[in-house]
N, C-alpha and C positions, 0 to 999 in steps of 0.2 A: 499729906499722906492719905491714901485711900485704903480702907480695910473692909473686907467682907467679914461678917460675923453672924453666927447662928446661935440663938438661945434654944434651949431644949423645947422641942415641939413647935418651933416657929420656922417660917420661911427665911432664907438668907436675906440679910439687909446690907445695904451699902452705907458705910459711914464716910461722910465727906464734910470737911470743915467749912461749910458755906458761910457762916457768920463772919469769918475772917475776910471774906471778899465784900461783904455788905457793910462793914464797919465804916464809921464816918471819920475816924482818925486811925492812922497806921494801917490803912486799907491795903490789902494785898492785890496784886494784879491777877485776875483769873487766868487759868490756862486758856490757850487758844482752842485746844482740842482735848477731849477726853476720849481715849481709844480703849475699847474693850475687845477681848478676843479669847479664843479657846487656848487651853494648855492641857496637855495630857498629864494627869496627876498620878498618884500611886496606883499601881495595878491597872493602868490603862484607863482609869476613870477620867471623864472629861470635866475640867474645871475652867474657871475664867480668871483672867488677869487684866490689869489695867495699866495705862500709861497716860500721864498728864503731859501734854506738849505745850510749851509756852512760846509766845510770839518770837522771842529772840533766840530760840534754839535751832539746831540743824534738823529741820523736819525730815528731810530725805533720809538721813542716817538713822534717826530714831524710828521711822516707819519701817525701814528695811530690817533693822535689828528686832523690832517687835514681831514682824512677820516671819523672821528666820528662826525664832526661838522654839517653835513647836513643829512636830512632824506633820501635823495636819495642814499647816500653812507654808512650811519650808519649801516644798517643790514649786510654789507659786510666789515666793517672796518678792522677787523682782517686779513681777507684774502687779501684785497686790500693792506694793509700796508706791509704784508709779500711779496706779489708779487712785489710791488714797490721797497722794500728794495733789493730783489734779482736782480731786473733790474738795480738799481743804482750800486750795487756792481759789476755787470758784465759789465756794459757799461760806467760808468763814469770814467773820467780821471782828475787828478788835473790840474787846470788852464783852463779847458774847461767846459763850462756850458751845462749840460744835461737838456733839456727841456722836461717835461712830462705833458701831458694834460689828465685829466680824463674827460670823456664825459658821461653825463647822457643819457641813452637810455630809452625812454618811455616804461612803462610796457607792453603796448599793442603790442609793436614791438617784445618783447622777446617771442619766441615760443619754448617750451621745445621739445626736439626730441621725435619722436614716439618711442614706446617700441622696435620696430623692428630695428630702427637705433642705439639705445643704445647697443643692443645685437651684431650688426655687428661691432661696434667700439671696443667692448671688445674682439672680437675674434682675 
């Protein structure tokens, strides 16, 4: 179980039971992927959520559900899930935790390329 917690006057901290994976007896298998991403909290505040994905789970379904949960990623859920799946397949290794973080970029920051730039990129 992952939990974010904040003590008065401190920055948020992530609590993760790492010692369970390092134990010499009754050792747990670490997740294949730790996925972090935005979620819209109360009154539109941006918060973060996490998902641990294990080797024997349905990565595609978990990734799509993760991306589909928030309005900031929902319109791109299919594309994001496929891109993340490709990244996991190419970069993950059994026994090593791959950490991926989706970051919400405010719409006013996204500027589409000018028509001239699109034509040059296609050439």
